[in-house]
C-alpha positions in Angstrom: 127.6 56.4 51.5 131.1 57.7 52.5 131.6 58.5 56.2 133.4 61.4 58.0 134.6 60.7 61.5 134.2 63.9 63.5 137.5 65.1 65.1 135.9 66.1 68.4 136.6 62.6 69.7 138.8 63.4 72.7 140.8 60.3 73.4 138.6 57.2 73.8 135.8 58.7 75.9 132.1 58.3 75.0 130.8 60.9 77.5 127.8 62.5 75.9 124.5 60.8 77.0 121.9 60.5 74.3 118.4 60.5 75.8 116.6 57.2 75.2 112.9 57.3 74.5 110.6 54.3 74.9 109.7 54.4 71.2 113.4 53.8 70.3 113.9 50.7 72.5 112.8 48.2 69.8 115.5 49.6 67.5 118.1 49.3 70.2 117.0 45.8 71.0 117.3 44.8 67.3 121.0 45.7 67.4 121.7 42.8 69.7 121.7 39.2 68.6 118.8 37.3 70.2 117.3 38.0 73.6 119.3 39.7 76.3 117.6 37.5 78.8 118.2 39.5 82.0 121.9 40.0 81.3 123.3 43.4 80.6 125.2 43.7 77.3 127.4 46.5 75.9 127.8 47.2 72.2 130.6 49.4 70.8 129.7 50.7 67.3 129.9 53.8 65.1 126.9 56.1 65.2 125.7 58.4 62.4 124.8 62.0 63.3 122.2 63.0 60.7 120.4 66.3 60.5 116.6 65.9 60.1 115.3 69.4 59.4 111.9 68.1 58.2 111.2 66.0 61.3 108.7 66.7 64.1 111.5 67.8 66.5 112.2 71.0 64.5 114.7 72.3 61.9 117.8 71.7 64.1 116.9 68.1 64.9 119.9 65.6 64.8 119.2 61.9 64.8 121.6 59.3 66.2 121.5 56.3 63.9 123.2 52.9 64.3 123.1 50.4 61.5 120.4 52.4 59.8 118.1 52.6 62.9 117.3 55.7 64.8 118.2 55.1 68.5 117.8 58.6 69.8 118.3 62.3 69.2 120.8 64.9 70.3 119.3 67.2 73.0 117.5 70.2 71.6 119.8 72.5 73.7 122.8 71.1 71.8 121.5 70.5 68.3 121.5 74.0 67.0 125.1 74.7 67.8 126.1 71.4 66.1 124.2 72.3 62.9 127.3 74.2 61.5 129.8 71.3 61.3 127.3 68.6 60.7 125.6 70.3 57.8 129.0 71.2 56.3 130.0 67.5 56.4 126.6 66.5 54.8 126.9 69.2 52.1 130.3 67.8 51.3 128.7 64.4 50.5 129.7 62.6 53.8 127.8 61.1 56.7 129.1 62.3 60.1 130.0 59.5 62.4 131.4 59.1 65.9 132.1 56.3 68.4 129.1 55.0 70.3 128.6 52.8 73.4 125.2 51.2 73.9 124.3 49.4 77.2 121.1 47.4 77.3 119.3 45.3 79.8 116.3 43.2 79.1 114.0 41.8 81.9 110.5 40.8 82.9 108.8 43.3 85.1 106.1 41.4 86.8 104.9 39.8 83.6 105.7 42.7 81.3 108.8 42.4 79.1 110.9 45.6 79.4 114.2 46.9 78.2 116.4 49.6 79.7 119.3 51.2 77.7 122.0 53.9 78.1 123.6 55.4 75.0 126.8 57.4 75.1 128.7 58.9 72.2 132.0 60.7 71.7 130.6 64.2 71.2 132.4 67.2 72.7 132.6 70.7 71.4 131.3 71.5 67.9 134.2 73.9 67.1 136.4 70.8 67.4 134.4 68.7 65.0 136.3 69.7 61.9 140.1 70.6 61.7 140.8 74.3 61.0 142.8 73.4 57.9 142.3 71.1 55.0 143.9 67.7 54.4 147.4 67.4 52.7 147.2 68.1 49.0 149.0 65.0 47.9 148.7 61.3 48.8 148.8 60.7 52.6 147.7 58.5 55.4 146.4 59.6 58.8 148.0 57.9 61.8 145.9 56.4 64.6 146.1 58.2 67.9 148.5 57.1 70.6 149.9 59.6 73.1 150.2 63.4 72.8 153.6 64.9 72.0 154.6 68.5 72.5 156.1 70.2 69.5 159.3 72.0 70.1 160.7 75.3 68.6 157.2 76.4 67.8 157.9 79.9 69.2 159.8 80.5 66.0 156.5 80.1 64.0 154.0 81.8 66.3 152.5 83.9 63.6 151.7 80.9 61.5 150.2 79.0 64.4 148.3 81.9 65.9 146.0 82.3 63.0 144.3 79.0 63.7 143.2 80.2 67.2 142.2 83.7 66.1 138.5 83.1 66.8 138.7 80.5 69.6 141.2 79.6 72.3 141.4 76.0 71.0 141.6 74.4 67.6 142.2 71.1 66.0 144.4 70.8 62.9 145.8 68.2 60.5 149.5 68.1 60.9 152.1 66.4 58.7 155.4 64.9 59.6 158.5 65.2 57.4 162.1 64.2 57.6 164.0 67.5 57.7 167.0 68.3 55.5 170.1 68.3 57.7 171.8 71.6 58.4 175.5 72.1 59.0 174.7 72.9 62.6 172.8 69.6 63.1 174.1 66.2 62.3 171.3 64.0 63.7 168.2 63.5 61.5 165.0 65.0 63.0 161.3 65.5 62.2 159.7 68.8 61.3 156.0 69.4 61.8 154.0 71.2 59.2 150.4 72.6 59.0 149.2 73.2 55.4 152.7 72.4 54.3 154.2 75.3 56.3 156.7 74.4 59.0 155.5 75.2 62.5 157.9 73.3 64.7 160.1 70.2 65.3 160.1 67.1 67.3 162.8 66.4 69.9 165.7 64.2 68.8 164.6 61.2 70.8 161.0 61.5 69.6 162.2 62.1 66.0 164.0 58.7 66.1 160.7 57.0 66.9 158.8 58.7 64.0 161.5 58.7 61.3 161.2 54.9 60.3 157.5 55.4 59.9 158.0 58.5 57.8 160.5 56.8 55.6 158.4 53.6 55.3 155.4 55.6 53.9 157.6 57.8 51.8 158.7 54.6 50.0 155.0 54.2 49.2 154.6 57.7 48.0 152.6 58.8 51.1 153.0 61.7 53.5 152.4 61.0 57.2 149.5 63.0 58.6 148.4 63.1 62.2 146.0 64.8 64.7 147.1 68.1 66.1 145.7 70.7 68.5 146.6 74.3 69.3 145.9 76.0 72.6 146.1 79.8 72.8 147.8 81.1 75.9 148.8 84.6 77.1 152.4 84.1 76.0 152.2 82.0 72.8 150.1 79.2 71.3 151.0 75.7 72.2 151.0 73.0 69.5 150.8 69.3 70.1 150.4 66.2 67.9 149.1 62.7 68.4 149.9 59.7 66.3 151.4 56.2 66.8 155.2 55.7 66.6 157.1 53.2 64.5 157.2 50.7 67.3 153.4 50.9 67.8 152.5 50.4 64.1 150.5 47.3 63.4 150.5 45.4 60.0 147.1 46.9 59.3 148.5 50.4 59.6 151.7 49.7 57.6 150.2 47.6 54.8 146.5 48.4 54.9 144.9 51.0 52.7 145.8 54.6 53.5 143.5 56.5 55.8 142.6 59.7 53.8 141.4 62.8 55.5 138.2 63.8 53.5 138.2 67.3 51.9 135.2 69.4 52.8 133.6 72.4 51.1 134.3 75.9 52.3 132.7 77.0 55.6 129.5 79.0 55.4 128.7 81.6 58.0 125.0 80.5 58.2 124.6 76.7 58.5 121.3 76.9 56.5 123.4 78.1 53.5 124.9 74.7 53.0 123.3 72.8 50.0 122.3 69.4 51.4 119.7 68.7 48.7 121.7 65.7 47.4 121.2 64.0 50.8 117.7 65.2 51.4 116.3 61.6 51.1 118.9 60.3 53.6 118.0 63.1 56.0 114.3 62.2 56.2 113.3 60.8 59.5 113.4 57.0 59.6 110.4 54.9 60.5 110.3 53.5 64.0 111.2 49.9 64.4 108.0 48.1 65.6 108.0 46.4 68.9 108.2 42.6 68.5 106.0 40.4 70.5 108.0 37.6 72.1 106.6 34.1 72.1 106.7 32.1 75.2 109.7 29.8 75.6 109.1 26.1 75.2 111.2 24.4 77.9 110.2 20.9 78.8 108.9 20.5 82.3 111.6 19.2 84.7 110.9 16.0 86.7 109.2 15.6 90.1 111.2 17.2 92.9 113.2 19.5 90.7 114.1 23.0 92.1 114.4 26.0 89.7 115.6 29.5 90.3 114.5 32.6 88.3 114.5 36.4 88.5 111.6 38.8 88.1 111.8 42.6 87.5 115.5 42.4 87.1 116.2 41.9 90.8 113.6 39.8 92.7 114.8 36.2 93.1 112.4 33.3 93.3 112.6 29.5 93.4 110.0 26.8 92.7 109.8 23.1 93.5 107.8 20.6 91.5 105.1 18.8 93.4 103.2 16.5 91.0 101.3 18.5 88.4 102.1 21.9 89.9 105.0 24.0 91.2 105.2 25.6 94.7 107.1 28.9 94.6 108.8 31.1 97.2 106.1 33.8 96.8 105.1 35.2 100.2 101.4 35.1 99.3 99.1 34.7 96.4 97.4 37.4 94.4 100.5 38.8 92.7 102.1 37.9 89.3 104.0 35.0 90.9 101.5 32.8 92.8 102.4 30.4 95.6 101.1 27.5 93.4 101.5 27.6 89.6 101.5 25.3 86.6 104.6 25.0 84.5 102.8 26.5 81.5 101.9 29.6 83.6 105.6 30.1 84.7 106.7 29.9 81.0 104.5 32.8 80.1 106.2 35.0 82.7 109.8 33.8 82.8 112.2 33.2 79.9 115.3 32.0 81.8 115.5 29.4 84.6 118.4 27.7 86.4 117.9 24.2 87.7 119.8 22.5 90.6 122.2 19.9 89.2 123.7 18.7 92.4 122.9 18.9 96.1 125.5 18.7 99.0 124.6 17.8 102.6 124.4 20.5 105.3 125.4 19.2 108.8 124.8 22.4 110.8 122.6 25.2 109.4 123.8 27.7 111.9 127.5 27.4 111.2 127.7 26.5 107.4 129.1 29.6 105.7 127.7 28.5 102.3 124.2 29.4 103.6 125.2 33.0 104.0 125.8 33.5 100.3 123.3 35.6 98.3 120.8 33.4 96.3 122.0 30.2 98.1 119.2 27.6 98.0 118.6 24.8 100.5 116.2 21.8 100.4 114.9 20.1 103.6 112.0 18.2 105.1 109.6 19.7 107.6 106.1 18.7 108.7 106.2 15.8 106.3 106.9 18.0 103.3 110.0 18.5 101.1 110.6 22.3 101.0 113.1 24.6 99.3 114.2 28.0 100.5 116.3 30.8 99.0 118.4 33.5 100.8 117.8 36.9 99.2 120.1 38.8 101.6 123.5 39.9 100.2 124.9 40.9 103.6 127.2 38.1 104.7 127.3 39.4 108.2 123.6 38.3 108.9 122.1 34.9 108.9 120.1 35.7 105.7 116.6 36.6 104.7 114.9 33.4 103.6 111.8 32.7 101.5 110.5 29.2 101.3 108.2 27.2 99.0 105.8 26.5 101.9 102.2 27.4 101.0 99.9 29.2 103.4 98.2 25.9 104.1 101.5 24.2 105.1 102.7 27.2 107.0 99.8 26.8 109.4 101.2 23.4 110.4 104.6 24.6 111.4 105.6 24.8 115.1 104.5 28.0 116.8 106.9 30.9 116.1 108.7 29.2 113.2 108.3 31.1 109.9 111.4 29.8 107.9 112.9 33.3 107.5 116.2 32.6 109.3 118.8 29.9 109.7 117.4 29.0 113.1 114.0 28.4 111.6 115.5 26.3 108.8 117.4 24.2 111.4 114.0 22.9 112.4 114.0 20.8 109.2 115.8 17.6 108.6 117.8 16.1 105.7 119.0 19.5 104.8 121.0 19.9 101.5 122.4 23.0 99.7 122.4 23.4 96.0 126.0 23.0 95.0 125.7 23.1 91.2 123.3 24.8 88.8 122.8 24.7 85.0 120.6 26.8 82.7 117.4 25.4 81.5 117.4 26.1 77.8 114.8 25.8 75.1 115.6 22.8 72.8 116.5 23.6 69.2 113.5 23.6 66.9 113.6 21.0 64.1 114.8 22.4 60.8 112.2 20.6 58.8 114.8 18.8 56.7 114.5 15.1 56.2 117.0 12.6 55.0 
């Protein structure tokens, strides 16, 4: 299905927020490769803007689709005013598209797998979605945007320019650039700017020299150079600007790739419901929701005795656990929550998908003066009351001595000296043989056998 990129994309901004509903999160997740595993990822893609008049959201509903999946809808307050340009594009046989940025974050919220997402698209004013004039009649190629250039001598062509902003104060147009025929009064070649093949201005001499090699190069190929243009109505006279790369900015893809053709649309209808979109009626039907996939527990072999692992819950809460025989003692403050003080490895695997394990330990000579212990998520191991204990600093304020949670169980806590609770560096200094985790690595699930045999 051919696409039509709406012209309302101002520069590179994706500043329209598409509301994300919970029912669309599985579709959003499916756009990313594999699990996000508690790490935010951003995807830059094109999004389709498809009218769905037969959907449950009403006759003006506009779906935002990415790779065939519905990831959200334009707000109801905006959808009706966007019906005019989008239905015109659809009636012309094209699917409207625009730039889209999808941010997604996957995490485990106390035993429940959840995803958060933010979707932004380039989606400004509907009157700017389609240029006010049609594409050039002959073969042409549309230049990529670069930096805006003010057109000169446009005051000589005010009547021709003014008609494009007769209804609104601002309009987008398709402009074309041509090498002008030299006059007796002018010896330096220059570029004239046209709209619908009528001259509306010129480029300055320095700017003309940057565009002329491009114009000549494409003229050799039989192509006219087209570019983005806009007109702003003012009290004195309209102002015309253009935007397109110069010769020194042109890449091989632009110079030798296929020409970028501006699609020709059918004539504008006063009422958006007058557009005949029957040829795309099937495409405009609401898409089925992507079902939520149930994730299987990871299968990570249990690390050896004495290992210390670190993991995150609910996207923010940091824990550690140390292996003691057939069980793991965690940094949970008390039992009765999702993370218990004592757990089996198989129980942890049901709740957590990603672990880090300590690879190397470095000695700590003085807990109260070692700056490494002030770092957020720093982990120490030490001996106290005959037990090997680990503790994690969950405070990200380097000016304090930290907020520490240890793997001591309630039973072991009762054996500590009076007043010691292992929540500060002074408390940790009570221990002996103190070491800090100096190197970590991810615990990953081993690859599953392919089933192939020699």
